[in-house]
MARROKOL-608979 format. One record per residue (C-alpha): residue number from 1; residue in three letters; y, x negated, z negated. Coordinates in Angstrom, 3 decimals. Each point is the difference from the previous one (the first is absolute). Example, Ala and Ser with C-alpha at 12.3 -4.5 7.8 and 13.67 -1.06 7.14 Angstrom:
// residues 2
<mipa><num>1</num><residuo>ALA</residuo><y>-4.500</y><x>-12.300</x><z>-7.800</z></mipa>
<mipa><num>2</num><residuo>SER</residuo><y>3.440</y><x>-1.370</x><z>0.660</z></mipa>
// end
This chain:
// residues 191
<mipa><num>1</num><residuo>MET</residuo><y>-111.130</y><x>-22.804</x><z>17.186</z></mipa>
<mipa><num>2</num><residuo>ALA</residuo><y>3.603</y><x>-0.153</x><z>0.473</z></mipa>
<mipa><num>3</num><residuo>ILE</residuo><y>2.515</y><x>0.515</x><z>-2.678</z></mipa>
<mipa><num>4</num><residuo>HIS</residuo><y>2.756</y><x>2.329</x><z>0.792</z></mipa>
<mipa><num>5</num><residuo>ILE</residuo><y>3.260</y><x>-0.298</x><z>-1.843</z></mipa>
<mipa><num>6</num><residuo>ASN</residuo><y>2.395</y><x>2.823</x><z>0.314</z></mipa>
<mipa><num>7</num><residuo>LEU</residuo><y>3.524</y><x>-1.460</x><z>0.196</z></mipa>
<mipa><num>8</num><residuo>LEU</residuo><y>1.659</y><x>3.282</x><z>0.918</z></mipa>
<mipa><num>9</num><residuo>PRO</residuo><y>0.946</y><x>1.149</x><z>-3.529</z></mipa>
<mipa><num>10</num><residuo>TRP</residuo><y>1.494</y><x>-3.425</x><z>-0.753</z></mipa>
<mipa><num>11</num><residuo>ARG</residuo><y>2.013</y><x>0.029</x><z>3.244</z></mipa>
<mipa><num>12</num><residuo>GLU</residuo><y>1.106</y><x>3.556</x><z>-0.680</z></mipa>
<mipa><num>13</num><residuo>GLU</residuo><y>1.129</y><x>-0.947</x><z>-3.492</z></mipa>
<mipa><num>14</num><residuo>LEU</residuo><y>1.846</y><x>-3.081</x><z>1.333</z></mipa>
<mipa><num>15</num><residuo>ARG</residuo><y>1.728</y><x>2.150</x><z>2.608</z></mipa>
<mipa><num>16</num><residuo>LYS</residuo><y>1.055</y><x>2.538</x><z>-2.644</z></mipa>
<mipa><num>17</num><residuo>ARG</residuo><y>1.234</y><x>-2.768</x><z>-2.261</z></mipa>
<mipa><num>18</num><residuo>ARG</residuo><y>2.015</y><x>-1.532</x><z>2.844</z></mipa>
<mipa><num>19</num><residuo>GLU</residuo><y>1.386</y><x>3.460</x><z>0.792</z></mipa>
<mipa><num>20</num><residuo>ARG</residuo><y>1.044</y><x>0.485</x><z>-3.637</z></mipa>
<mipa><num>21</num><residuo>ILE</residuo><y>1.651</y><x>-3.419</x><z>0.000</z></mipa>
<mipa><num>22</num><residuo>PHE</residuo><y>1.732</y><x>0.813</x><z>3.299</z></mipa>
<mipa><num>23</num><residuo>TYR</residuo><y>1.248</y><x>3.377</x><z>-1.244</z></mipa>
<mipa><num>24</num><residuo>GLY</residuo><y>1.041</y><x>-1.556</x><z>-3.294</z></mipa>
<mipa><num>25</num><residuo>MET</residuo><y>1.935</y><x>-2.699</x><z>1.809</z></mipa>
<mipa><num>26</num><residuo>LEU</residuo><y>1.448</y><x>2.644</x><z>2.310</z></mipa>
<mipa><num>27</num><residuo>ALA</residuo><y>1.065</y><x>2.139</x><z>-2.984</z></mipa>
<mipa><num>28</num><residuo>THR</residuo><y>1.390</y><x>-3.094</x><z>-1.756</z></mipa>
<mipa><num>29</num><residuo>SER</residuo><y>1.924</y><x>-0.940</x><z>3.170</z></mipa>
<mipa><num>30</num><residuo>VAL</residuo><y>1.333</y><x>3.541</x><z>0.362</z></mipa>
<mipa><num>31</num><residuo>LEU</residuo><y>1.028</y><x>0.091</x><z>-3.662</z></mipa>
<mipa><num>32</num><residuo>LEU</residuo><y>1.502</y><x>-3.466</x><z>0.230</z></mipa>
<mipa><num>33</num><residuo>GLY</residuo><y>1.877</y><x>0.944</x><z>3.227</z></mipa>
<mipa><num>34</num><residuo>ALA</residuo><y>1.224</y><x>3.238</x><z>-1.582</z></mipa>
<mipa><num>35</num><residuo>GLY</residuo><y>1.128</y><x>-1.953</x><z>-3.075</z></mipa>
<mipa><num>36</num><residuo>VAL</residuo><y>1.852</y><x>-2.560</x><z>2.117</z></mipa>
<mipa><num>37</num><residuo>TRP</residuo><y>1.578</y><x>2.806</x><z>2.019</z></mipa>
<mipa><num>38</num><residuo>LEU</residuo><y>0.996</y><x>1.872</x><z>-3.146</z></mipa>
<mipa><num>39</num><residuo>ILE</residuo><y>1.502</y><x>-3.105</x><z>-1.614</z></mipa>
<mipa><num>40</num><residuo>THR</residuo><y>1.830</y><x>-0.966</x><z>3.221</z></mipa>
<mipa><num>41</num><residuo>HIS</residuo><y>1.201</y><x>3.559</x><z>0.550</z></mipa>
<mipa><num>42</num><residuo>THR</residuo><y>1.236</y><x>0.287</x><z>-3.584</z></mipa>
<mipa><num>43</num><residuo>GLU</residuo><y>1.738</y><x>-3.386</x><z>0.158</z></mipa>
<mipa><num>44</num><residuo>LEU</residuo><y>1.698</y><x>0.763</x><z>3.333</z></mipa>
<mipa><num>45</num><residuo>ASN</residuo><y>1.089</y><x>3.465</x><z>-1.154</z></mipa>
<mipa><num>46</num><residuo>GLY</residuo><y>1.374</y><x>-1.586</x><z>-3.162</z></mipa>
<mipa><num>47</num><residuo>ARG</residuo><y>1.978</y><x>-2.518</x><z>2.019</z></mipa>
<mipa><num>48</num><residuo>ILE</residuo><y>1.266</y><x>2.727</x><z>2.344</z></mipa>
<mipa><num>49</num><residuo>ASP</residuo><y>1.077</y><x>2.147</x><z>-2.967</z></mipa>
<mipa><num>50</num><residuo>TYR</residuo><y>1.670</y><x>-3.019</x><z>-1.619</z></mipa>
<mipa><num>51</num><residuo>GLN</residuo><y>1.881</y><x>-0.795</x><z>3.226</z></mipa>
<mipa><num>52</num><residuo>HIS</residuo><y>0.949</y><x>3.660</x><z>0.400</z></mipa>
<mipa><num>53</num><residuo>ASP</residuo><y>1.372</y><x>0.013</x><z>-3.559</z></mipa>
<mipa><num>54</num><residuo>ARG</residuo><y>1.939</y><x>-3.190</x><z>0.686</z></mipa>
<mipa><num>55</num><residuo>ASN</residuo><y>1.413</y><x>1.512</x><z>3.200</z></mipa>
<mipa><num>56</num><residuo>GLN</residuo><y>1.077</y><x>3.132</x><z>-1.894</z></mipa>
<mipa><num>57</num><residuo>PHE</residuo><y>1.616</y><x>-2.153</x><z>-2.686</z></mipa>
<mipa><num>58</num><residuo>LEU</residuo><y>1.838</y><x>-2.051</x><z>2.638</z></mipa>
<mipa><num>59</num><residuo>LYS</residuo><y>1.180</y><x>3.167</x><z>1.778</z></mipa>
<mipa><num>60</num><residuo>ALA</residuo><y>1.336</y><x>1.359</x><z>-3.289</z></mipa>
<mipa><num>61</num><residuo>GLU</residuo><y>1.769</y><x>-3.299</x><z>-0.743</z></mipa>
<mipa><num>62</num><residuo>ILE</residuo><y>1.445</y><x>-0.121</x><z>3.521</z></mipa>
<mipa><num>63</num><residuo>ALA</residuo><y>1.289</y><x>3.569</x><z>-0.397</z></mipa>
<mipa><num>64</num><residuo>GLN</residuo><y>1.692</y><x>-0.981</x><z>-3.282</z></mipa>
<mipa><num>65</num><residuo>LEU</residuo><y>1.503</y><x>-3.100</x><z>1.627</z></mipa>
<mipa><num>66</num><residuo>ASP</residuo><y>1.247</y><x>2.097</x><z>2.930</z></mipa>
<mipa><num>67</num><residuo>LYS</residuo><y>1.758</y><x>2.301</x><z>-2.476</z></mipa>
<mipa><num>68</num><residuo>LYS</residuo><y>1.525</y><x>-3.023</x><z>-1.723</z></mipa>
<mipa><num>69</num><residuo>ILE</residuo><y>1.125</y><x>-1.411</x><z>3.356</z></mipa>
<mipa><num>70</num><residuo>VAL</residuo><y>1.719</y><x>3.301</x><z>0.798</z></mipa>
<mipa><num>71</num><residuo>LYS</residuo><y>1.743</y><x>-0.110</x><z>-3.389</z></mipa>
<mipa><num>72</num><residuo>ILE</residuo><y>1.013</y><x>-3.631</x><z>0.580</z></mipa>
<mipa><num>73</num><residuo>ARG</residuo><y>1.440</y><x>0.859</x><z>3.420</z></mipa>
<mipa><num>74</num><residuo>LYS</residuo><y>1.948</y><x>2.891</x><z>-1.526</z></mipa>
<mipa><num>75</num><residuo>LEU</residuo><y>1.289</y><x>-2.334</x><z>-2.707</z></mipa>
<mipa><num>76</num><residuo>GLU</residuo><y>0.997</y><x>-2.585</x><z>2.601</z></mipa>
<mipa><num>77</num><residuo>ALA</residuo><y>1.882</y><x>2.674</x><z>1.970</z></mipa>
<mipa><num>78</num><residuo>THR</residuo><y>1.707</y><x>1.137</x><z>-3.205</z></mipa>
<mipa><num>79</num><residuo>LYS</residuo><y>0.844</y><x>-3.612</x><z>-0.813</z></mipa>
<mipa><num>80</num><residuo>LYS</residuo><y>1.557</y><x>-0.499</x><z>3.439</z></mipa>
<mipa><num>81</num><residuo>ARG</residuo><y>2.067</y><x>3.170</x><z>-0.392</z></mipa>
<mipa><num>82</num><residuo>LEU</residuo><y>1.158</y><x>-1.092</x><z>-3.445</z></mipa>
<mipa><num>83</num><residuo>ILE</residuo><y>0.898</y><x>-3.482</x><z>1.255</z></mipa>
<mipa><num>84</num><residuo>ALA</residuo><y>1.966</y><x>1.564</x><z>2.869</z></mipa>
<mipa><num>85</num><residuo>ARG</residuo><y>1.839</y><x>2.240</x><z>-2.478</z></mipa>
<mipa><num>86</num><residuo>MET</residuo><y>0.698</y><x>-2.969</x><z>-2.256</z></mipa>
<mipa><num>87</num><residuo>GLU</residuo><y>1.421</y><x>-1.934</x><z>2.949</z></mipa>
<mipa><num>88</num><residuo>VAL</residuo><y>2.255</y><x>2.942</x><z>0.894</z></mipa>
<mipa><num>89</num><residuo>ILE</residuo><y>1.131</y><x>0.260</x><z>-3.614</z></mipa>
<mipa><num>90</num><residuo>GLN</residuo><y>0.681</y><x>-3.750</x><z>-0.119</z></mipa>
<mipa><num>91</num><residuo>LYS</residuo><y>2.018</y><x>0.206</x><z>3.220</z></mipa>
<mipa><num>92</num><residuo>LEU</residuo><y>1.968</y><x>2.904</x><z>-1.430</z></mipa>
<mipa><num>93</num><residuo>GLN</residuo><y>0.560</y><x>-1.899</x><z>-3.247</z></mipa>
<mipa><num>94</num><residuo>GLN</residuo><y>1.167</y><x>-3.048</x><z>1.927</z></mipa>
<mipa><num>95</num><residuo>GLY</residuo><y>2.168</y><x>2.157</x><z>2.265</z></mipa>
<mipa><num>96</num><residuo>ARG</residuo><y>1.784</y><x>1.829</x><z>-2.816</z></mipa>
<mipa><num>97</num><residuo>PRO</residuo><y>2.467</y><x>-2.774</x><z>-0.788</z></mipa>
<mipa><num>98</num><residuo>GLN</residuo><y>0.171</y><x>-0.935</x><z>3.665</z></mipa>
<mipa><num>99</num><residuo>ILE</residuo><y>1.330</y><x>3.428</x><z>1.022</z></mipa>
<mipa><num>100</num><residuo>VAL</residuo><y>2.716</y><x>-0.283</x><z>-2.629</z></mipa>
<mipa><num>101</num><residuo>HIS</residuo><y>0.998</y><x>-3.405</x><z>1.380</z></mipa>
<mipa><num>102</num><residuo>LEU</residuo><y>-0.187</y><x>1.385</x><z>3.531</z></mipa>
<mipa><num>103</num><residuo>PHE</residuo><y>2.455</y><x>2.828</x><z>-0.721</z></mipa>
<mipa><num>104</num><residuo>HIS</residuo><y>2.231</y><x>-2.411</x><z>-1.867</z></mipa>
<mipa><num>105</num><residuo>GLN</residuo><y>0.031</y><x>-2.243</x><z>3.068</z></mipa>
<mipa><num>106</num><residuo>PHE</residuo><y>0.952</y><x>2.943</x><z>2.213</z></mipa>
<mipa><num>107</num><residuo>VAL</residuo><y>2.999</y><x>0.652</x><z>-2.250</z></mipa>
<mipa><num>108</num><residuo>THR</residuo><y>1.114</y><x>-3.628</x><z>-0.444</z></mipa>
<mipa><num>109</num><residuo>THR</residuo><y>-0.358</y><x>-1.017</x><z>3.659</z></mipa>
<mipa><num>110</num><residuo>LEU</residuo><y>1.825</y><x>3.059</x><z>1.384</z></mipa>
<mipa><num>111</num><residuo>PRO</residuo><y>3.484</y><x>-0.967</x><z>1.227</z></mipa>
<mipa><num>112</num><residuo>ASP</residuo><y>2.965</y><x>2.381</x><z>-0.121</z></mipa>
<mipa><num>113</num><residuo>GLY</residuo><y>0.243</y><x>2.299</x><z>3.002</z></mipa>
<mipa><num>114</num><residuo>LEU</residuo><y>-3.772</y><x>0.180</x><z>0.538</z></mipa>
<mipa><num>115</num><residuo>TYR</residuo><y>-2.130</y><x>3.006</x><z>-0.963</z></mipa>
<mipa><num>116</num><residuo>LEU</residuo><y>-3.767</y><x>0.359</x><z>0.024</z></mipa>
<mipa><num>117</num><residuo>THR</residuo><y>-1.457</y><x>3.266</x><z>1.298</z></mipa>
<mipa><num>118</num><residuo>SER</residuo><y>-3.738</y><x>-0.713</x><z>-0.417</z></mipa>
<mipa><num>119</num><residuo>ILE</residuo><y>-2.392</y><x>-2.606</x><z>-1.297</z></mipa>
<mipa><num>120</num><residuo>LYS</residuo><y>-3.663</y><x>0.051</x><z>1.003</z></mipa>
<mipa><num>121</num><residuo>GLU</residuo><y>-2.667</y><x>-2.294</x><z>-1.435</z></mipa>
<mipa><num>122</num><residuo>GLN</residuo><y>-3.388</y><x>-0.724</x><z>1.503</z></mipa>
<mipa><num>123</num><residuo>ASP</residuo><y>-1.938</y><x>-2.720</x><z>-1.805</z></mipa>
<mipa><num>124</num><residuo>SER</residuo><y>2.515</y><x>-2.850</x><z>-0.268</z></mipa>
<mipa><num>125</num><residuo>HIS</residuo><y>2.034</y><x>1.119</x><z>3.049</z></mipa>
<mipa><num>126</num><residuo>ILE</residuo><y>3.195</y><x>1.942</x><z>-0.676</z></mipa>
<mipa><num>127</num><residuo>THR</residuo><y>1.980</y><x>1.826</x><z>2.683</z></mipa>
<mipa><num>128</num><residuo>ILE</residuo><y>3.645</y><x>0.686</x><z>-0.869</z></mipa>
<mipa><num>129</num><residuo>THR</residuo><y>2.290</y><x>2.312</x><z>1.938</z></mipa>
<mipa><num>130</num><residuo>GLY</residuo><y>3.679</y><x>0.543</x><z>-0.689</z></mipa>
<mipa><num>131</num><residuo>MET</residuo><y>3.610</y><x>0.114</x><z>1.186</z></mipa>
<mipa><num>132</num><residuo>ALA</residuo><y>2.654</y><x>-2.706</x><z>-0.180</z></mipa>
<mipa><num>133</num><residuo>GLU</residuo><y>3.699</y><x>-0.078</x><z>0.761</z></mipa>
<mipa><num>134</num><residuo>SER</residuo><y>-0.569</y><x>-2.955</x><z>2.342</z></mipa>
<mipa><num>135</num><residuo>ASN</residuo><y>-2.652</y><x>-2.301</x><z>1.427</z></mipa>
<mipa><num>136</num><residuo>ALA</residuo><y>1.357</y><x>-2.792</x><z>-2.220</z></mipa>
<mipa><num>137</num><residuo>ARG</residuo><y>-0.973</y><x>1.971</x><z>-3.098</z></mipa>
<mipa><num>138</num><residuo>VAL</residuo><y>-3.556</y><x>0.327</x><z>1.332</z></mipa>
<mipa><num>139</num><residuo>SER</residuo><y>-0.065</y><x>-3.744</x><z>0.605</z></mipa>
<mipa><num>140</num><residuo>ASN</residuo><y>1.329</y><x>-0.614</x><z>-3.536</z></mipa>
<mipa><num>141</num><residuo>TYR</residuo><y>-2.693</y><x>2.320</x><z>-1.396</z></mipa>
<mipa><num>142</num><residuo>MET</residuo><y>-2.712</y><x>-1.918</x><z>1.860</z></mipa>
<mipa><num>143</num><residuo>GLU</residuo><y>1.293</y><x>-3.298</x><z>-1.415</z></mipa>
<mipa><num>144</num><residuo>ASN</residuo><y>-0.048</y><x>1.477</x><z>-3.506</z></mipa>
<mipa><num>145</num><residuo>LEU</residuo><y>-3.595</y><x>1.210</x><z>0.521</z></mipa>
<mipa><num>146</num><residuo>ASP</residuo><y>-1.036</y><x>-3.420</x><z>1.272</z></mipa>
<mipa><num>147</num><residuo>GLY</residuo><y>1.437</y><x>-1.583</x><z>-3.167</z></mipa>
<mipa><num>148</num><residuo>SER</residuo><y>-1.882</y><x>2.414</x><z>-2.252</z></mipa>
<mipa><num>149</num><residuo>ARG</residuo><y>-2.974</y><x>-1.166</x><z>-2.068</z></mipa>
<mipa><num>150</num><residuo>TRP</residuo><y>-1.802</y><x>3.351</x><z>0.482</z></mipa>
<mipa><num>151</num><residuo>LEU</residuo><y>0.729</y><x>0.695</x><z>3.689</z></mipa>
<mipa><num>152</num><residuo>THR</residuo><y>-0.407</y><x>-2.427</x><z>2.894</z></mipa>
<mipa><num>153</num><residuo>ASP</residuo><y>0.018</y><x>-0.251</x><z>3.791</z></mipa>
<mipa><num>154</num><residuo>PRO</residuo><y>2.442</y><x>2.791</x><z>0.952</z></mipa>
<mipa><num>155</num><residuo>ASP</residuo><y>-0.492</y><x>1.025</x><z>3.619</z></mipa>
<mipa><num>156</num><residuo>LEU</residuo><y>2.504</y><x>2.314</x><z>1.717</z></mipa>
<mipa><num>157</num><residuo>LYS</residuo><y>-1.891</y><x>2.524</x><z>2.119</z></mipa>
<mipa><num>158</num><residuo>VAL</residuo><y>2.734</y><x>2.359</x><z>1.194</z></mipa>
<mipa><num>159</num><residuo>ILE</residuo><y>3.808</y><x>0.126</x><z>-0.229</z></mipa>
<mipa><num>160</num><residuo>GLU</residuo><y>2.047</y><x>2.745</x><z>1.649</z></mipa>
<mipa><num>161</num><residuo>VAL</residuo><y>3.720</y><x>0.526</x><z>-0.124</z></mipa>
<mipa><num>162</num><residuo>LYS</residuo><y>0.929</y><x>3.707</x><z>-0.362</z></mipa>
<mipa><num>163</num><residuo>ASP</residuo><y>2.990</y><x>2.109</x><z>-0.889</z></mipa>
<mipa><num>164</num><residuo>HIS</residuo><y>-0.492</y><x>1.776</x><z>-3.317</z></mipa>
<mipa><num>165</num><residuo>ASN</residuo><y>2.709</y><x>2.459</x><z>-1.089</z></mipa>
<mipa><num>166</num><residuo>GLY</residuo><y>2.587</y><x>-1.900</x><z>1.955</z></mipa>
<mipa><num>167</num><residuo>PHE</residuo><y>-1.083</y><x>-3.406</x><z>-1.308</z></mipa>
<mipa><num>168</num><residuo>ARG</residuo><y>-1.921</y><x>-2.641</x><z>1.869</z></mipa>
<mipa><num>169</num><residuo>THR</residuo><y>-3.326</y><x>-0.790</x><z>-1.797</z></mipa>
<mipa><num>170</num><residuo>SER</residuo><y>-2.938</y><x>-2.237</x><z>0.690</z></mipa>
<mipa><num>171</num><residuo>ASN</residuo><y>-3.350</y><x>1.684</x><z>-0.572</z></mipa>
<mipa><num>172</num><residuo>PHE</residuo><y>-2.716</y><x>-2.563</x><z>-0.560</z></mipa>
<mipa><num>173</num><residuo>THR</residuo><y>-3.694</y><x>-0.396</x><z>-0.714</z></mipa>
<mipa><num>174</num><residuo>LEU</residuo><y>-1.354</y><x>-3.226</x><z>-1.369</z></mipa>
<mipa><num>175</num><residuo>ALA</residuo><y>-3.288</y><x>-1.245</x><z>-1.376</z></mipa>
<mipa><num>176</num><residuo>VAL</residuo><y>-0.406</y><x>-2.276</x><z>-2.976</z></mipa>
<mipa><num>177</num><residuo>GLN</residuo><y>-2.981</y><x>-1.525</x><z>-1.835</z></mipa>
<mipa><num>178</num><residuo>GLN</residuo><y>-0.501</y><x>0.673</x><z>-3.687</z></mipa>
<mipa><num>179</num><residuo>THR</residuo><y>-0.982</y><x>-3.028</x><z>-2.084</z></mipa>
<mipa><num>180</num><residuo>SER</residuo><y>0.208</y><x>-1.230</x><z>-3.551</z></mipa>
<mipa><num>181</num><residuo>PRO</residuo><y>1.411</y><x>-3.240</x><z>-1.402</z></mipa>
<mipa><num>182</num><residuo>ALA</residuo><y>-3.490</y><x>-1.005</x><z>-1.201</z></mipa>
<mipa><num>183</num><residuo>ALA</residuo><y>-1.428</y><x>0.428</x><z>3.534</z></mipa>
<mipa><num>184</num><residuo>SER</residuo><y>2.924</y><x>-2.005</x><z>1.414</z></mipa>
<mipa><num>185</num><residuo>LYS</residuo><y>-0.665</y><x>-2.855</x><z>-2.439</z></mipa>
<mipa><num>186</num><residuo>ILE</residuo><y>-3.703</y><x>-0.027</x><z>0.897</z></mipa>
<mipa><num>187</num><residuo>ALA</residuo><y>0.827</y><x>-0.040</x><z>3.723</z></mipa>
<mipa><num>188</num><residuo>GLN</residuo><y>2.524</y><x>-2.831</x><z>-0.447</z></mipa>
<mipa><num>189</num><residuo>GLY</residuo><y>-2.338</y><x>-2.013</x><z>-2.251</z></mipa>
<mipa><num>190</num><residuo>GLY</residuo><y>-2.925</y><x>0.432</x><z>2.371</z></mipa>
<mipa><num>191</num><residuo>SER</residuo><y>1.882</y><x>-1.212</x><z>3.098</z></mipa>
// end
């Protein structure tokens, strides 16, 4: 007689047990994968949100700095205008006594028989027109101007002899440089 052992139920049970282990491992792997994905996704979204917030903060700060830069540029433009005004005021303040000296020089250097008809000033260049009884008086006037501390380098541009109401007159135009004694001293000391 032969003994028969039925191994089918044992094999079936082993197969079911292996299947349960497989499905358990599969479920564990799926849960573990989902957990890793969830943690990674949350971490990356957190970093993205943090970077987005930083970018927004930087944009806001840049906008504030741009406004400050505009204000600074306006202040610099205002400063330049004020400095230009101050320079004009200083030139006017310095020129106030100089104009008095200039007119005094016109009076003191003017010889008898010579009359001025116009005086034009452009920067430090002065153009003088007038009438004289003779060419010698014009020459004398030029020598007086050359000896002045406030007027230098007289240059005769035009001289015309004309009859004026029965008298012979010399109409002239000459150019002269305006200076000041302080500028003359600086120029002499520097050379």
